[in-house]
C-alpha positions in Angstrom: 1.7 -17.6 11.0 3.5 -18.4 14.2 5.4 -21.3 12.5 6.6 -19.0 9.8 7.8 -16.4 12.2 9.6 -19.0 14.3 11.3 -20.6 11.3 12.3 -17.2 10.0 13.9 -16.4 13.4 15.6 -19.9 13.5 17.0 -19.6 10.0 18.1 -16.0 10.7 19.9 -17.1 13.8 21.7 -19.9 12.1 22.6 -17.6 9.2 23.9 -15.0 11.8 26.2 -17.6 13.5 27.5 -19.0 10.2 28.4 -15.5 9.1 29.9 -14.7 12.5 32.2 -17.8 12.5 33.3 -17.3 8.9 31.6 -20.5 7.7 29.5 -18.5 5.2 30.5 -15.5 3.1 28.5 -12.4 2.9 27.8 -13.0 -0.8 26.5 -16.5 -0.1 24.3 -15.2 2.7 22.9 -12.5 0.4 22.2 -15.1 -2.3 20.4 -17.4 0.3 18.3 -14.5 1.5 17.3 -13.4 -1.9 16.5 -17.0 -3.0 14.2 -17.3 0.0 12.6 -14.0 -0.7 11.8 -14.8 -4.3 10.8 -18.4 -3.5 8.2 -16.9 -1.2 6.5 -15.1 -4.1 6.2 -18.3 -6.2 3.6 -21.1 -6.1 6.0 -23.2 -4.1 5.4 -21.1 -1.0 2.1 -22.8 -0.1 3.4 -26.4 -0.1 6.6 -25.3 1.8 4.6 -23.7 4.5 2.3 -26.7 4.7 5.3 -29.0 5.0 6.9 -26.9 7.7 3.6 -26.8 9.7 3.3 -30.6 9.4 6.8 -31.1 10.6 6.2 -28.8 13.6 3.0 -30.6 14.4 4.7 -34.0 14.2 7.2 -32.9 16.9 5.8 -34.1 20.3 5.4 -31.4 22.9 6.6 -32.2 26.5 
């Protein structure tokens, strides 16, 4: 759960800065958010969460 919240915050922050600097249009941002929302309700959500957790665990902590 903590990994999911952290990734949502990270991707939201990146999306915010892309929108702020004009690198991404509002329509593209809406499309990206809706894609993520609907992807989370499919069967692909489990493997994606597992992969993200594995990547986070592979990163060494200081």
